[in-house]
C-alpha positions in Angstrom: 3.6 -8.6 3.1 0.2 -10.1 3.2 -2.5 -7.5 4.0 -3.8 -9.9 6.8 -0.5 -9.2 8.6 -1.1 -5.4 8.6 -1.5 -4.3 12.2 -3.1 -0.9 11.8 -6.6 0.5 11.6 -7.6 0.6 8.0 -10.5 1.1 5.7 -10.9 -1.4 3.0 -11.8 0.1 -0.4 -13.1 -2.0 -3.3 -10.5 -1.9 -6.1 -13.3 -1.2 -8.6 -14.5 1.9 -6.7 -15.3 4.5 -9.4 -13.9 7.3 -7.1 -10.4 5.9 -7.4 -8.1 7.5 -9.9 -8.0 5.7 -13.3 -4.3 4.9 -12.8 -5.0 3.0 -9.6 -7.9 1.0 -11.1 -5.8 0.2 -14.2 -3.3 -1.6 -11.9 -6.2 -4.1 -11.2 -5.3 -4.5 -7.5 -6.9 -7.3 -5.4 -7.3 -5.0 -2.3 -6.8 -1.5 -1.1 -6.4 -0.5 2.5 -6.4 3.1 3.7 -5.2 4.4 7.1 -4.6 8.0 8.1 -0.9 7.9 7.2 -0.7 4.8 5.0 -2.0 3.3 1.8 -1.6 -0.4 1.0 -2.4 -1.7 -2.5 -2.2 -5.5 -2.7 -1.9 -7.9 -5.6 -2.2 -11.7 -5.7 -2.7 -14.2 -2.8 -0.5 -16.6 -1.0 3.2 -17.0 -1.8 2.9 -14.8 -5.0 1.2 -11.9 -3.2 2.9 -8.5 -3.2 2.1 -5.0 -2.3 2.8 -1.3 -2.8 2.8 0.8 0.3 2.9 4.6 0.7 3.4 5.7 4.3 4.4 8.4 6.6 7.4 7.8 8.8 6.5 7.3 12.5 9.3 9.4 13.9 10.0 11.8 11.0 6.5 12.9 10.1 7.7 15.1 7.2 9.1 11.9 5.5 6.9 9.7 3.2 8.1 6.5 1.6 6.8 4.5 -1.3 8.0 0.9 -1.3 7.1 -2.6 -2.5 7.1 -5.8 -0.5 7.1 -9.3 -2.0 8.0 -12.4 0.0 9.5 -10.2 2.7 11.8 -8.4 0.2 11.2 -4.7 0.8 12.4 -2.3 -1.9 12.2 1.5 -1.4 11.1 3.1 -4.6 10.7 6.7 -3.7 11.1 9.0 -0.6 9.7 12.5 -0.2 10.2 15.1 2.6 7.7 17.9 3.0 
């Protein structure tokens, strides 16, 4: 998933923002996009780009999913229900 393909209102945060947790900055992302129910952390550009996404399910709002996306291969890493 390329961040340019993301179709939601987002706020772009600089990856070097000192307010970010050290663990996020240590990943050295190329971009960070925030939305009310979603976070996208992107790495690389072009064909080698990939991302980590943490988002709330649209229909089951008590469900959140962490997944990775590289070249269209989506892998669920973690799910949580609150």
